[in-house]
C-alpha positions, -999 to 999 in steps of 0.1 A, spaced: -657 -89 534 -638 -65 557 -655 -39 578 -663 -7 559 -634 17 562 -630 36 530 -646 62 508 -648 52 472 -649 80 445 -660 76 409 -658 100 380 -681 89 352 -671 107 321 -684 105 285 -656 82 274 -645 63 305 -650 56 342 -623 66 367 -622 56 403 -601 55 435 -605 51 472 -594 71 502 -594 65 540 -628 76 554 -613 89 587 -588 114 571 -595 120 534 -569 140 517 -569 152 481 -533 141 477 -539 106 490 -561 88 465 -552 51 463 -554 24 435 -568 48 409 -585 29 380 -596 38 345 -620 18 324 -634 26 289 -672 23 287 -667 1 256 -645 -24 273 -654 -60 269 -673 -74 298 -674 -40 315 -692 -51 347 -668 -80 353 -638 -58 346 -650 -32 370 -656 -57 397 -621 -71 392 -606 -37 395 -622 -28 428 -619 -63 443 -587 -54 462 -602 -21 476 -613 -19 513 -650 -21 517 -667 12 513 -684 32 541 -693 59 516 -694 61 478 -693 95 460 -701 96 423 -697 125 399 -714 116 366 -718 133 333 -723 99 316 -754 86 299 -779 71 324 -775 37 309 -738 38 317 -744 52 352 -767 22 358 -737 -1 355 -722 16 385 -755 14 404 -755 -23 399 -720 -26 414 -732 -8 445 -758 -34 452 -730 -56 464 -723 -31 492 -757 -24 508 -742 -9 539 -724 19 520 -739 54 518 -740 62 481 -742 98 469 -747 110 434 -734 145 435 -748 177 419 -731 210 419 -741 231 449 -743 268 452 -712 268 473 -688 242 486 -651 230 485 -640 267 484 -660 274 452 -690 297 448 -711 286 419 -726 316 400 -749 296 377 -785 308 379 -794 272 386 -763 258 403 -771 221 397 -768 228 359 -731 234 362 -714 201 354 -703 184 385 -670 175 368 -663 212 362 -672 221 397 -649 195 412 -620 202 388 -622 239 398 -621 229 435 -591 206 430 -572 232 410 -578 260 435 -567 237 463 -536 228 443 -528 265 438 -530 273 475 -564 290 470 -551 314 444 -570 325 413 -570 298 386 -580 291 350 -591 254 347 -593 237 313 -607 202 308 -599 185 276 -619 153 270 -649 149 247 -655 186 252 -632 215 259 -643 232 291 -628 265 303 -635 279 337 -619 306 360 -621 311 397 -610 344 414 -590 347 446 -622 347 466 -634 314 451 -661 329 429 -666 311 396 -663 333 365 -681 329 332 -671 296 316 -670 283 281 -677 249 265 -665 240 231 -656 208 211 -622 194 220 -597 190 192 -604 153 191 -641 159 187 -635 185 160 -616 158 141 -644 133 145 -670 159 135 -651 166 103 -648 129 96 -685 123 99 -698 156 84 -675 159 53 -665 139 23 -628 144 30 -622 107 38 -639 96 6 -617 116 -16 -585 113 5 -585 79 24 -555 88 45 -568 122 56 -576 111 91 -545 89 97 -519 100 122 -492 102 95 -478 137 99 -461 134 64 -495 134 47 -504 170 40 -542 168 45 -539 147 77 -514 172 90 -536 201 81 -566 185 98 -548 176 130 -529 208 134 -559 229 125 -580 213 152 -552 214 178 -545 250 171 -581 260 173 -584 245 208 -551 260 219 -561 295 205 -593 294 226 -574 285 257 -548 312 251 -575 338 246 -595 328 277 -563 327 298 -552 361 286 -587 376 292 -588 365 328 -552 376 335 -562 411 323 -592 411 346 -578 393 377 -540 396 374 -517 366 378 -536 333 376 -524 297 375 -535 277 344 -544 241 350 -552 215 324 -568 181 330 -585 153 310 -573 128 285 -563 154 260 -544 177 284 -509 167 274 -516 172 237 -533 205 244 -503 218 264 -480 208 235 -502 230 212 -500 261 235 -474 287 227 -450 310 245 -461 323 279 -493 303 280 -474 270 275 -448 279 301 -475 286 327 -497 256 320 -497 227 345 -514 193 342 -536 183 372 -539 145 371 -572 130 382 -587 164 388 -623 152 393 -613 124 416 -592 149 437 -622 172 438 -644 143 450 -619 137 479 -621 174 488 -659 170 489 -655 139 511 -633 159 535 -656 189 537 -688 169 541 -674 143 566 
């Protein structure tokens, strides 16, 4: 094993694990290396994860942001046993940090993924006011003013989760077997997919417009596995202003590493 020289960062989401590493001496949010992504349902998950990180430099520090089930987080804890010299931190949202002021009554109850995504988006915007929308299992909507103060956020089902809920909770599939296919020529399938996509987009458009009225010009950032599809569903000015921030949580973790070093 090489001497510890790196900071490893992991984003444990509901659907997958994402990770990367950065040099410990000079962490920079734009300099993540060897980013990986692994579905929790992947075959031989532990072995696959070990194989993915095998080429990384040995860690001095490991920062973990987790909203995953504890049983899934335990898989990452087991990996860390191989690196007993590394300082491992499981992060919770602070009252203030990385340029963000957390206004939750109990700051640790703000999802760490949301906190870090806000930090990354604000840094990417040059510390301007931002609206930050995460589209994964859930649709999360947050805003940060020009002073770094978090505004009231929202959490709703993502378009993909809306579709899954309709599939589980209705008899549509029994009476129309092709209803949940991706065939856009099927009228019912098209109605379901477009309806869920537009519902998510309408919420984003309303939230973005609300905060523009209150705070003036804001940059709109989208992140998460469904960000591209969400942007495609947005209309007119909102679509034109939306930008995708890749690996938002990982970039927020690197900002944390830099400010806490």
